[in-house]
C-alpha positions as CSV (number, residue, x, y, z in Angstrom):
1,X,239.9,121.9,166.6
2,X,243.3,123.6,166.2
3,X,243.3,127.4,165.8
4,X,246.5,127.1,163.8
5,X,246.9,126.6,160.1
6,X,249.1,123.6,159.3
7,X,250.6,122.7,156.0
8,X,250.4,119.0,155.3
9,X,253.3,118.1,153.0
10,X,252.2,114.5,152.7
11,X,248.7,115.5,151.4
12,X,250.3,118.0,149.0
13,X,252.8,115.4,147.8
14,X,249.9,112.9,147.3
15,X,247.9,115.5,145.4
16,X,250.8,116.4,143.1
17,X,251.3,112.7,142.4
18,X,247.6,112.3,141.5
19,X,247.7,115.4,139.3
20,X,250.8,114.3,137.5
21,X,249.2,110.8,136.9
22,X,246.0,112.4,135.6
23,X,248.0,114.7,133.3
24,X,250.0,111.8,131.9
25,X,246.7,109.8,131.4
26,X,244.9,112.5,129.4
27,X,247.7,114.4,127.7
28,X,248.3,111.7,125.2
29,X,244.7,111.2,124.4
30,X,242.9,112.5,121.3
31,X,239.4,112.5,120.1
32,X,238.7,111.3,116.6
33,X,235.7,111.7,114.3
34,X,233.2,109.0,114.9
35,X,232.8,106.5,112.1
36,X,229.5,105.3,110.7
37,X,227.7,108.5,111.4
38,X,226.6,109.1,107.8
39,X,225.2,112.6,107.3
40,X,225.7,113.5,110.9
41,X,229.5,113.3,110.6
42,X,229.7,117.0,109.7
43,X,227.7,117.8,112.8
44,X,229.9,115.6,115.0
45,X,233.1,117.2,113.6
46,X,232.5,120.5,115.5
47,X,231.7,118.6,118.7
48,X,234.8,116.5,118.4
49,X,236.9,119.6,117.8
50,X,235.4,121.3,120.9
51,X,236.0,118.2,122.9
52,X,239.6,117.9,121.8
53,X,240.2,121.6,122.7
54,X,238.7,121.0,126.1
55,X,240.8,117.9,126.7
56,X,244.0,119.8,125.7
57,X,243.0,122.7,128.0
58,X,242.3,120.4,130.8
59,X,245.7,118.7,130.4
60,X,247.4,122.2,130.5
61,X,245.4,123.3,133.5
62,X,246.3,120.1,135.5
63,X,250.0,120.5,134.7
64,X,249.8,124.1,135.8
65,X,248.1,123.2,139.1
66,X,250.7,120.6,139.8
67,X,253.5,123.1,139.2
68,X,251.9,125.7,141.4
69,X,251.2,123.3,144.2
70,X,254.8,122.0,144.0
71,X,256.1,125.6,144.2
72,X,253.7,126.4,147.1
73,X,254.9,123.3,149.0
74,X,258.6,124.3,148.4
75,X,257.9,127.8,149.7
76,X,256.0,126.5,152.8
77,X,258.8,124.1,153.6
78,X,261.4,126.8,153.2
79,X,259.4,129.2,155.4
80,X,259.0,126.5,158.0
81,X,262.7,125.7,158.0
82,X,263.6,129.4,158.3
83,X,261.1,129.9,161.2
84,X,262.4,126.8,163.0
85,X,266.0,128.0,162.7
86,X,265.1,131.3,164.3
87,X,263.5,129.8,167.4
88,X,265.9,130.2,170.3
89,X,267.0,126.9,171.8
90,X,267.6,126.3,175.5
91,X,271.2,125.6,176.2
């Protein structure tokens, strides 16, 4: 086991791709009132509204996570590049 922390750009890139795909998949979805419920339609309306709010919140959270992970990856790569450029080379 290594005692050094390593940033895995490939894993981050894959995660961002999955997050973006998930966001695209759910962001255009909506929940509608069920049909054929009869008298329970009024009861279902509140549940549908809550579910739609949760779906919207989830889409926003996924988008935010993707953006934050992309920013962290960029920062780590910049830090790695700066650290590598300051390492003395043997001439």
